[in-house]
BAFI-3210 file (N, C-alpha, C; in Angstrom, 3 decimals, decimal comma, padded with zeros to 6 digits):
// residues 267
n [1|2|3|4|5|6|7|8|9|10|11|12|13|14|15|16|17|18|19|20|21|22|23|24|25|26|27|28|29|30|31|32|33|34|35|36|37|38|39|40|41|42|43|44|45|46|47|48|49|50|51|52|53|54|55|56|57|58|59|60|61|62|63|64|65|66|67|68|69|70|71|72|73|74|75|76|77|78|79|80|81|82|83|84|85|86|87|88|89|90|91|92|93|94|95|96|97|98|99|100|101|102|103|104|105|106|107|108|109|110|111|112|113|114|115|116|117|118|119|120|121|122|123|124|125|126|127|128|129|130|131|132|133|134|135|136|137|138|139|140|141|142|143|144|145|146|147|148|149|150|151|152|153|154|155|156|157|158|159|160|161|162|163|164|165|166|167|168|169|170|171|172|173|174|175|176|177|178|179|180|181|182|183|184|185|186|187|188|189|190|191|192|193|194|195|196|197|198|199|200|201|202|203|204|205|206|207|208|209|210|211|212|213|214|215|216|217|218|219|220|221|222|223|224|225|226|227|228|229|230|231|232|233|234|235|236|237|238|239|240|241|242|243|244|245|246|247|248|249|250|251|252|253|254|255|256|257|258|259|260|261|262|263|264|265|266|267]
n.u [182,576|185,593|185,473|186,740|186,991|188,386|191,090|189,187|185,914|185,229|184,344|186,112|187,361|188,340|190,287|192,791|195,621|195,143|197,129|199,337|201,609|201,037|200,294|201,288|203,747|205,408|208,153|211,261|213,379|214,710|212,473|210,575|208,457|205,928|203,881|200,936|198,686|195,761|193,388|190,273|190,487|193,165|195,034|197,813|198,885|198,486|199,395|200,327|201,139|203,547|204,451|204,190|201,539|199,892|196,532|194,443|191,899|192,284|193,582|193,483|192,906|192,729|194,073|196,635|197,248|197,496|199,662|201,670|201,681|202,701|205,214|206,260|207,000|209,273|212,828|214,203|213,522|212,842|213,346|213,374|215,233|213,493|211,158|212,179|212,833|210,258|209,131|210,609|209,658|207,096|205,114|204,528|203,857|205,725|206,972|209,005|209,741|208,953|206,519|204,298|203,344|202,435|203,327|206,052|206,516|205,839|207,924|210,091|209,390|209,721|212,373|213,494|215,280|214,811|214,121|213,686|216,296|217,007|216,980|218,080|217,493|219,158|220,148|221,377|222,187|221,241|219,461|217,590|217,738|215,452|215,763|215,418|216,374|218,656|221,799|223,550|221,903|221,150|221,317|222,687|222,000|223,324|223,940|226,415|227,190|227,199|227,437|230,560|231,501|229,250|228,817|231,025|230,404|228,110|229,211|230,992|229,209|228,423|226,939|226,587|227,499|226,605|227,597|226,034|225,902|225,374|223,682|221,516|219,759|218,843|216,378|217,186|220,091|219,999|218,432|219,999|222,211|221,064|219,918|222,160|223,522|222,261|219,578|216,258|213,444|212,182|210,840|209,273|208,983|209,320|208,275|206,887|208,742|211,044|209,768|208,636|211,014|212,005|210,066|210,471|212,997|212,386|212,169|210,280|208,127|205,537|202,708|201,004|197,942|195,937|192,803|191,015|187,648|186,850|186,764|189,290|190,070|191,915|193,726|196,533|198,660|200,104|200,877|201,056|202,708|205,048|205,631|208,058|209,292|209,043|206,665|205,519|206,195|205,613|203,185|200,376|198,995|196,049|196,110|194,929|191,935|190,120|187,279|186,548|184,195|183,796|181,999|183,474|184,917|185,181|185,140|184,650|187,044|189,271|191,330|193,973|196,068|198,688|200,422|203,515|204,280|206,746|207,290|206,048|205,649|203,087|200,559]
n.v [112,221|113,492|116,248|117,254|120,447|122,076|121,724|120,451|119,129|116,504|113,550|112,227|109,091|108,784|110,405|109,290|108,945|111,285|113,226|111,694|110,807|113,126|114,946|117,534|117,470|116,214|116,460|116,905|118,535|120,173|120,688|122,586|122,593|123,685|123,350|124,085|124,185|125,805|127,898|129,482|132,122|132,563|131,455|129,458|128,449|128,908|131,115|130,339|130,869|131,919|130,165|128,777|126,813|124,029|123,927|121,243|121,053|122,058|120,172|117,114|113,687|113,372|115,609|115,122|112,766|113,710|115,435|113,531|112,160|114,076|114,376|111,839|111,881|113,333|113,825|115,238|116,706|119,727|121,088|122,715|124,020|124,926|123,393|120,862|121,209|121,661|119,197|117,478|118,376|117,510|119,043|119,010|116,623|113,788|113,996|113,202|110,769|108,250|105,970|104,554|101,645|101,575|104,033|103,745|101,646|102,947|104,813|103,077|101,892|104,032|104,558|105,942|106,702|104,862|106,602|110,162|112,652|114,686|118,048|120,321|123,506|125,946|128,618|128,602|126,025|124,574|122,124|119,056|115,744|113,284|109,853|107,925|108,818|108,484|109,589|109,964|110,691|113,224|116,661|119,620|122,984|126,145|129,585|132,252|133,044|130,960|128,667|127,487|125,392|123,782|123,094|121,435|119,352|118,253|117,431|115,512|113,581|112,604|114,110|116,209|119,559|122,608|125,823|128,857|132,068|135,080|135,878|134,304|131,424|131,713|131,587|131,421|130,854|128,467|126,737|126,735|125,331|122,796|121,932|122,066|120,001|117,799|117,292|116,728|116,848|118,915|119,303|121,692|121,990|123,763|125,896|129,295|131,527|130,701|129,722|132,077|133,440|131,787|132,142|134,870|134,677|133,534|130,752|128,766|126,427|125,297|125,816|124,078|124,039|123,479|124,425|124,741|124,829|126,809|129,199|130,288|132,485|133,280|135,675|135,909|134,679|132,632|133,182|132,162|133,827|135,915|138,549|139,872|140,269|141,719|140,539|140,900|140,128|137,501|135,556|133,760|131,097|129,318|125,797|123,443|122,421|121,201|120,081|118,852|117,388|115,299|112,944|112,158|114,329|117,078|119,696|121,011|120,809|122,477|121,686|123,086|123,784|125,758|127,299|128,897|131,826|133,725|135,175|137,414|140,627|141,925|144,295]
n.w [-122,743|-124,242|-126,548|-129,538|-130,828|-132,485|-134,751|-136,309|-135,844|-133,676|-131,867|-129,164|-128,013|-125,392|-122,796|-122,781|-124,808|-126,231|-126,509|-126,998|-129,457|-130,820|-133,712|-133,903|-132,745|-134,479|-136,266|-137,966|-137,035|-134,006|-131,214|-128,961|-126,208|-123,917|-120,929|-119,095|-116,298|-115,465|-113,711|-114,689|-113,920|-114,113|-112,323|-111,562|-109,343|-105,798|-103,131|-099,914|-096,606|-097,445|-099,350|-102,594|-103,726|-105,244|-105,644|-104,606|-105,803|-108,294|-109,738|-111,720|-112,668|-115,409|-116,520|-115,494|-116,837|-119,491|-119,168|-118,639|-121,065|-122,789|-121,630|-122,088|-124,733|-124,906|-125,154|-123,357|-120,269|-118,738|-115,621|-112,359|-109,513|-107,481|-107,813|-107,134|-104,456|-103,422|-104,028|-102,349|-099,917|-099,961|-101,129|-103,802|-106,428|-107,750|-110,895|-112,481|-113,445|-115,735|-115,382|-116,305|-118,023|-120,734|-121,741|-121,420|-123,189|-125,544|-125,763|-126,095|-128,534|-130,204|-130,242|-128,081|-125,037|-121,953|-119,897|-119,884|-120,346|-117,563|-117,068|-114,821|-113,743|-111,934|-109,917|-107,456|-106,896|-104,794|-103,877|-103,455|-104,932|-106,099|-105,115|-107,111|-109,536|-112,211|-111,939|-113,989|-115,977|-115,473|-115,938|-114,847|-114,920|-114,576|-113,425|-113,785|-111,247|-109,391|-106,576|-106,039|-104,491|-104,068|-106,717|-107,216|-105,485|-106,701|-109,134|-108,229|-107,520|-109,910|-111,684|-114,518|-114,683|-116,030|-116,924|-117,711|-119,410|-117,498|-114,364|-113,702|-115,034|-118,320|-120,967|-123,783|-123,946|-122,511|-124,136|-126,431|-125,487|-124,821|-127,256|-128,861|-127,711|-128,675|-128,037|-129,055|-128,662|-126,379|-123,274|-121,461|-118,137|-116,111|-114,689|-114,372|-114,667|-116,110|-118,358|-119,412|-119,996|-121,992|-123,974|-124,459|-125,558|-127,935|-128,156|-127,746|-129,215|-129,022|-126,918|-124,508|-122,855|-120,111|-119,171|-116,336|-115,656|-113,554|-110,840|-108,863|-107,258|-105,249|-103,278|-103,252|-105,560|-108,215|-111,582|-115,075|-116,529|-115,331|-116,033|-116,564|-118,935|-122,203|-124,401|-126,847|-129,407|-129,752|-131,128|-130,357|-131,925|-132,402|-132,365|-131,616|-129,957|-127,298|-125,562|-122,410|-120,625|-118,892|-116,823|-114,598|-113,819|-111,580|-112,362|-115,600|-118,286|-120,520|-123,120|-124,668|-127,432|-128,644|-131,297|-131,308|-132,801|-134,177|-136,356|-137,544|-136,431|-134,217|-135,277]
ca.u [183,757|186,135|185,065|187,632|186,207|189,267|190,736|187,982|185,054|185,070|184,243|187,256|186,947|188,701|191,438|194,008|196,188|194,821|198,368|200,387|201,769|200,379|200,898|201,985|205,111|206,106|209,005|212,620|214,275|214,434|211,164|210,451|207,052|205,633|202,548|200,456|197,336|195,336|191,966|189,825|190,978|194,591|195,909|198,432|199,166|198,150|200,447|199,863|202,292|204,747|204,829|203,266|201,022|198,910|195,306|193,945|190,704|192,701|194,181|192,601|193,605|192,785|195,160|197,900|197,499|197,987|201,014|202,583|201,802|203,646|206,534|206,732|207,512|210,457|214,103|214,725|212,534|213,484|212,729|214,175|215,515|212,325|210,287|212,795|212,664|208,850|208,935|211,181|208,814|205,777|204,140|204,231|204,070|206,910|206,650|210,291|210,017|207,850|206,235|203,205|203,882|202,135|204,196|207,409|206,555|205,830|209,288|210,948|209,030|210,153|213,819|213,904|215,779|213,734|213,738|214,284|217,297|216,430|217,797|217,677|217,992|219,285|221,196|222,036|222,590|220,799|218,237|217,795|217,246|214,853|216,713|215,224|216,970|220,007|222,543|224,169|220,867|220,794|222,158|222,401|222,316|223,404|224,469|227,835|227,474|226,792|228,304|231,554|231,604|228,120|229,043|231,959|229,701|227,264|230,074|231,525|228,135|228,238|226,108|227,263|227,054|226,905|227,450|225,634|226,145|224,373|223,561|220,466|219,604|217,875|215,835|217,894|221,322|219,639|218,013|221,160|223,027|220,388|219,793|223,526|223,936|221,562|218,183|215,341|212,152|212,465|209,578|209,463|208,163|210,210|207,636|206,588|209,842|211,862|208,916|208,580|212,325|212,118|209,215|211,172|214,112|211,805|212,629|209,179|207,353|204,138|202,207|199,834|197,306|194,680|192,010|189,978|186,544|186,516|187,381|189,923|189,863|192,861|194,357|197,959|198,687|201,130|200,338|202,031|203,622|205,310|205,621|209,383|209,775|208,080|206,407|204,601|206,585|205,124|201,751|199,895|198,005|195,404|196,415|194,028|191,065|189,318|186,457|186,376|183,176|183,574|181,326|184,444|185,524|184,414|185,018|185,005|188,388|189,549|192,719|194,294|197,449|198,946|201,716|204,161|204,718|207,581|207,709|205,469|205,265|201,730|200,411]
ca.v [112,011|114,743|116,633|118,197|121,446|122,749|122,331|119,821|118,668|115,054|113,011|111,377|107,957|109,052|111,300|108,539|109,055|112,552|113,924|110,764|110,822|114,331|115,374|118,811|117,223|115,435|117,152|116,390|119,395|120,333|121,236|122,929|122,815|123,842|122,925|124,660|123,971|127,074|128,182|130,505|133,434|132,692|130,948|128,138|128,061|129,939|131,297|130,197|130,805|132,290|129,100|128,512|125,452|123,658|123,521|119,941|121,180|122,426|119,013|116,012|112,561|113,576|116,532|114,433|111,827|114,447|115,867|112,399|111,848|115,047|114,043|110,586|112,131|114,186|113,236|116,061|117,426|120,818|121,458|123,713|123,711|125,181|122,214|119,748|121,483|121,424|117,750|116,899|118,795|116,926|120,025|118,676|115,223|113,443|113,816|113,113|109,398|107,657|104,658|103,885|100,661|101,950|105,137|103,202|100,898|103,923|105,339|102,036|101,712|105,212|104,690|106,845|106,079|104,492|107,818|111,343|113,436|115,704|119,251|121,086|124,877|126,452|129,610|128,356|124,615|124,100|121,348|117,601|114,963|112,010|108,753|107,052|109,364|108,092|110,848|110,098|111,250|114,539|117,785|120,786|124,224|127,220|130,858|132,527|133,325|129,818|128,238|126,562|124,204|122,920|122,540|120,322|118,241|117,611|116,750|114,318|112,580|112,094|114,994|117,218|120,914|123,512|127,237|129,735|133,477|135,746|135,389|133,290|130,670|132,322|130,635|131,222|130,053|127,119|125,946|126,569|124,252|121,501|121,554|121,806|118,705|116,716|117,106|116,987|117,267|119,445|119,565|122,687|121,812|124,480|127,015|130,471|132,456|130,185|129,666|133,428|133,737|131,043|132,838|136,108|134,287|132,915|129,363|127,818|126,149|125,056|125,904|123,271|124,677|122,947|125,407|124,174|125,798|127,217|130,436|130,072|133,719|133,526|136,991|135,739|133,568|132,584|133,057|131,531|134,846|136,883|139,907|140,488|140,461|142,130|139,338|141,249|139,535|136,129|135,449|132,405|130,721|128,059|124,605|122,362|122,805|120,044|120,272|117,622|117,523|113,924|112,859|111,960|115,608|118,018|120,879|120,781|121,261|122,780|121,403|123,935|123,806|126,958|127,421|130,188|132,398|134,913|135,633|138,694|141,388|142,438|145,691]
ca.w [-123,593|-124,777|-127,889|-130,205|-131,560|-133,442|-136,041|-136,839|-134,761|-133,579|-130,517|-128,819|-127,194|-124,000|-122,675|-123,086|-126,159|-126,892|-126,832|-127,386|-130,916|-131,329|-134,986|-133,732|-132,288|-135,502|-137,221|-137,897|-136,273|-132,572|-130,887|-127,543|-125,858|-122,496|-120,524|-117,841|-115,814|-114,875|-113,542|-115,635|-113,498|-114,370|-111,266|-111,705|-107,963|-104,820|-102,132|-098,541|-095,706|-098,185|-100,278|-103,696|-103,667|-106,248|-104,940|-105,071|-106,650|-109,645|-110,398|-112,104|-113,277|-116,857|-116,830|-115,213|-117,937|-120,651|-118,817|-118,795|-122,482|-123,354|-121,099|-122,680|-126,083|-124,805|-124,772|-122,271|-119,461|-118,022|-114,354|-111,652|-108,118|-106,641|-107,869|-106,409|-103,023|-103,110|-104,088|-101,133|-098,790|-100,109|-101,616|-105,186|-106,752|-108,537|-112,317|-113,168|-113,893|-116,487|-114,812|-116,996|-118,981|-122,114|-122,131|-121,535|-124,452|-126,631|-125,882|-126,666|-129,941|-130,961|-130,150|-127,016|-123,809|-121,025|-119,185|-120,510|-119,645|-116,687|-116,978|-113,639|-113,772|-110,568|-109,686|-106,171|-106,818|-103,489|-104,034|-103,397|-106,059|-105,678|-105,208|-108,261|-110,746|-112,623|-111,963|-115,301|-116,850|-114,914|-116,351|-114,010|-115,632|-113,585|-113,891|-113,547|-109,837|-108,588|-105,483|-106,614|-103,636|-104,394|-108,046|-107,089|-104,843|-107,708|-110,098|-107,569|-107,489|-111,257|-112,499|-115,315|-114,361|-117,137|-116,579|-118,800|-119,153|-116,666|-112,994|-113,676|-116,276|-119,233|-121,918|-125,043|-123,791|-122,064|-125,286|-127,298|-124,929|-124,913|-128,665|-129,323|-127,173|-129,350|-127,629|-130,169|-128,118|-125,042|-122,571|-120,404|-116,939|-115,204|-114,031|-115,198|-114,952|-117,208|-119,545|-119,969|-120,565|-123,251|-124,940|-124,815|-126,411|-129,138|-128,138|-127,539|-130,426|-128,698|-125,557|-124,180|-121,706|-119,589|-118,439|-115,491|-115,705|-112,198|-110,371|-107,560|-106,524|-104,160|-103,441|-103,515|-106,508|-109,252|-112,923|-115,959|-117,040|-114,269|-116,569|-116,514|-120,303|-123,229|-125,199|-127,927|-130,693|-129,819|-131,399|-130,121|-132,930|-131,997|-133,152|-131,231|-128,847|-126,890|-124,369|-121,639|-119,581|-118,448|-115,522|-113,513|-113,469|-110,770|-113,205|-117,001|-118,655|-121,915|-123,479|-125,814|-127,915|-129,433|-131,952|-131,042|-134,076|-133,972|-137,688|-137,922|-135,249|-134,247|-135,740]
c.u [184,269|185,680|186,093|186,776|187,055|190,544|189,536|187,185|184,935|185,011|185,418|186,784|187,202|189,849|192,732|194,357|195,782|196,086|199,475|200,429|201,058|201,053|201,661|203,463|205,930|206,875|210,436|213,525|213,907|213,095|211,073|208,978|206,877|204,189|202,195|199,030|196,913|193,832|191,567|190,243|192,503|195,532|196,496|198,837|198,705|199,233|199,821|201,063|203,597|205,191|203,755|202,852|199,980|197,642|194,797|192,749|191,051|193,197|193,111|193,440|193,738|193,921|196,517|198,243|198,075|199,386|202,006|202,742|202,745|205,070|207,117|207,344|208,801|211,713|214,788|213,569|213,268|212,687|213,639|214,295|214,327|211,359|210,871|212,728|211,224|208,527|209,434|210,340|207,403|204,713|203,737|204,524|205,272|206,495|207,927|210,622|208,775|207,662|205,212|203,747|203,626|203,076|205,637|207,553|206,580|207,237|210,209|210,677|209,513|211,636|214,315|214,445|214,612|213,219|214,389|215,430|216,582|217,414|217,265|218,313|218,020|220,432|222,015|222,659|222,206|219,443|218,570|217,310|216,602|215,783|216,577|215,898|218,373|220,817|223,293|223,195|220,341|221,804|221,754|222,898|222,275|223,967|225,897|228,179|227,070|227,823|229,267|231,682|230,469|228,275|229,961|231,286|228,820|228,109|230,671|230,488|227,818|227,372|226,986|226,664|227,536|226,632|227,090|225,942|225,030|224,279|222,548|220,420|218,511|217,534|216,706|219,204|221,052|219,290|219,157|222,041|222,366|220,285|221,168|224,055|223,149|220,128|217,255|213,982|212,351|211,146|209,848|208,480|208,832|209,579|207,589|207,780|210,683|211,041|208,846|209,902|212,521|211,250|209,905|212,361|213,687|212,222|211,500|208,392|205,863|203,879|200,969|199,250|196,026|194,006|190,932|188,870|186,025|187,238|187,960|189,815|190,817|193,553|195,844|198,129|199,865|200,422|201,432|203,003|203,867|205,353|206,957|209,949|208,651|207,904|205,565|204,973|206,178|203,614|201,346|198,766|197,380|195,751|195,439|193,228|190,119|188,562|186,243|185,396|182,792|182,914|182,287|185,066|184,600|184,151|185,386|186,386|188,451|191,030|193,029|195,772|197,607|200,330|202,263|204,783|205,475|207,903|207,223|205,071|203,823|201,680|200,117]
c.v [113,354|114,982|117,619|119,144|122,274|121,922|121,686|119,286|117,151|114,654|112,059|110,261|108,194|110,046|110,583|108,664|110,326|113,272|112,978|110,665|112,015|114,772|116,689|118,595|116,392|116,367|116,705|117,217|119,476|121,031|121,431|123,204|122,858|123,504|123,587|124,200|125,235|127,092|129,264|131,907|133,481|132,184|129,592|127,585|129,204|129,964|131,242|130,029|131,104|131,262|128,929|127,046|125,251|123,192|122,179|120,062|121,574|121,220|117,986|114,894|112,753|114,511|115,883|113,467|112,561|115,002|114,745|112,009|112,820|114,735|112,817|110,800|112,941|113,362|114,065|116,776|118,470|121,129|122,446|123,351|123,919|124,011|121,080|119,964|121,229|119,932|117,088|117,221|118,236|117,876|119,769|117,205|115,023|113,164|113,605|111,704|108,845|106,223|103,872|102,920|101,041|103,048|104,674|102,403|101,839|104,486|104,307|101,866|102,864|105,524|105,654|106,060|105,795|105,696|109,018|111,918|114,484|116,867|120,111|122,467|125,428|127,456|129,274|126,968|123,978|123,416|119,877|116,959|113,685|110,844|107,890|107,565|108,804|109,376|111,051|110,695|112,582|115,566|119,000|122,028|125,363|128,492|131,082|132,698|132,176|129,504|127,163|125,282|123,243|122,307|121,335|119,108|117,500|116,844|115,483|113,204|112,043|112,936|115,955|118,578|121,848|124,937|128,039|131,178|134,057|135,119|134,255|132,571|131,331|131,341|130,366|130,462|128,635|126,241|125,744|125,429|122,901|121,028|121,253|120,472|117,535|116,482|117,536|117,473|117,649|119,890|120,496|122,432|122,566|125,714|128,268|131,356|131,965|130,071|131,043|133,810|133,020|131,666|134,115|135,828|133,601|131,452|128,349|127,665|125,984|125,266|125,025|123,828|123,931|124,035|124,678|125,212|126,098|128,510|130,179|131,307|134,004|134,877|136,924|134,496|133,703|132,427|132,565|132,524|135,883|138,327|140,622|140,783|141,000|140,976|139,628|140,619|138,076|136,140|133,990|132,095|129,385|126,925|123,470|122,801|121,645|120,392|118,924|117,892|116,146|113,902|112,713|113,268|116,442|119,298|120,502|121,362|121,510|122,534|122,173|123,819|125,000|126,869|128,817|130,703|133,690|135,616|137,030|139,461|141,874|143,893|146,599]
c.w [-124,112|-126,210|-128,444|-131,040|-132,511|-133,565|-136,723|-135,655|-134,810|-132,121|-130,283|-127,887|-125,710|-123,996|-123,053|-124,558|-126,907|-127,345|-127,277|-128,907|-131,545|-132,631|-134,874|-133,395|-133,277|-136,436|-136,986|-136,990|-134,802|-132,339|-129,378|-127,249|-124,339|-122,208|-119,199|-117,578|-115,088|-114,678|-114,545|-115,219|-113,429|-113,312|-111,659|-110,341|-107,066|-103,750|-100,750|-097,634|-096,396|-099,207|-101,350|-103,655|-104,759|-105,529|-105,475|-106,004|-108,084|-110,434|-110,787|-112,703|-114,782|-117,246|-116,584|-116,336|-119,151|-120,398|-119,092|-120,260|-123,182|-122,899|-121,794|-124,054|-126,088|-124,581|-123,687|-121,585|-118,636|-116,763|-113,640|-110,177|-107,206|-106,638|-107,040|-104,902|-102,596|-103,108|-102,806|-099,901|-098,889|-100,613|-103,061|-105,430|-107,659|-109,978|-113,144|-113,663|-114,577|-116,016|-115,619|-118,058|-120,438|-122,594|-122,258|-122,833|-125,648|-126,843|-126,532|-128,154|-130,811|-130,766|-129,091|-125,829|-122,869|-120,258|-119,877|-119,681|-118,802|-116,598|-115,842|-113,719|-112,348|-110,483|-108,448|-106,074|-105,486|-103,630|-103,847|-104,689|-105,535|-105,982|-106,443|-109,529|-110,974|-112,795|-113,275|-116,315|-116,307|-115,391|-115,519|-114,737|-114,628|-114,212|-113,445|-112,072|-108,928|-107,515|-106,002|-105,787|-103,942|-105,784|-107,973|-106,467|-105,851|-108,723|-109,503|-107,487|-108,885|-112,165|-113,306|-114,984|-115,462|-116,702|-117,828|-118,428|-118,290|-115,290|-112,878|-115,023|-117,105|-120,354|-123,128|-124,873|-123,303|-123,260|-126,272|-126,806|-125,144|-126,361|-129,256|-128,838|-127,728|-128,937|-128,768|-129,712|-126,655|-124,417|-121,398|-119,274|-115,795|-114,573|-114,885|-115,551|-116,130|-118,488|-120,204|-120,622|-121,894|-124,334|-125,411|-125,730|-127,695|-129,275|-128,088|-128,833|-130,134|-127,215|-125,450|-122,872|-121,355|-118,771|-117,654|-115,331|-114,300|-111,882|-108,989|-106,675|-105,383|-104,355|-103,747|-104,379|-107,456|-110,584|-113,865|-116,581|-115,949|-114,749|-116,528|-117,901|-121,179|-124,209|-126,423|-129,260|-130,800|-130,021|-131,234|-131,093|-132,546|-132,948|-132,854|-130,011|-128,558|-125,616|-123,698|-120,498|-119,055|-117,076|-114,344|-113,037|-112,590|-111,549|-114,635|-117,279|-120,156|-122,157|-124,759|-126,147|-128,841|-130,056|-131,700|-132,342|-133,798|-135,283|-138,008|-136,677|-135,346|-134,705|-134,564]
res [m|p|i|q|i|y|p|d|r|r|v|c|d|s|v|r|n|l|y|l|d|d|p|l|l|h|r|d|g|p|l|v|y|g|n|f|l|a|s|l|d|g|r|i|a|v|v|s|g|g|l|a|q|l|p|p|r|l|t|s|d|n|d|l|r|l|f|l|e|l|e|a|q|a|d|c|v|v|t|h|g|g|y|l|r|a|l|a|e|g|r|l|g|d|i|l|r|i|e|d|p|q|l|r|e|w|r|q|a|h|g|l|a|a|q|p|l|i|a|v|c|s|a|t|l|d|f|p|l|p|g|h|l|d|l|q|r|v|r|i|i|t|g|a|r|h|d|r|k|r|r|k|q|w|e|n|r|g|c|r|v|v|e|t|d|g|d|r|v|e|g|k|p|l|m|e|h|l|i|g|g|g|c|k|r|i|y|l|a|a|g|p|e|l|f|e|s|c|i|a|g|r|c|v|d|y|l|y|l|t|l|s|c|q|l|l|g|a|p|d|f|v|t|m|i|p|g|k|h|a|l|e|r|c|r|l|k|p|a|r|l|i|l|d|d|s|p|s|l|q|y|a|q|i|y|a|a|f|r|c|d|y|s|t|p|p|r]
***
């Protein structure tokens, strides 16, 4: 059974509901949070044949459950064109629709729409969408140098396309648009580049991190911070720490939640 070791020590009945109704996510104003799964040597994906892939040994049903619990509390999920291309090619699973009956009931009980708004960030506008998505619940965010023909095609299909400043979508203008449009809980599932940009723009409130207690050791890999921005003004303060060494797991996992503090620069 999972054991919470911070901020207080207690034994949890199971992984289910560890993150659902998380007190960290209870506040009136807008809130932005991201989530990553990583090995102890910092890999979130490995590169094979020029393509980033999620190794099956890194994944687990427990981590997926917690991902879905975080998603269920969001009124907007941010993803990107690269994920949608990988999804269409079968390299990644579909996490854009909430299917679990308990999670759907939770959303209904808390006054949320049946499915969250999906915000797709893309500079090229070249990606497919899974057929189950309601295009009226899809928002496409792009940069100033996007393909105008593709934009028109998406708009003709019923998607709203929003242009932000700059060639690529950056964190701060993205969040300004989503929050200005009424989004209250925004779940970042858009990969490391946009996550880093959001941290640099001081837009992220919480980072949820699952650490799988294993060493992948792949020479070509993806990490959660590409290193394109200076991030020294963000201090990660531990908010919650849980150890999961359940017999069903091949590798033990650590579930950590951090509060992003931008108020005081490090010395």
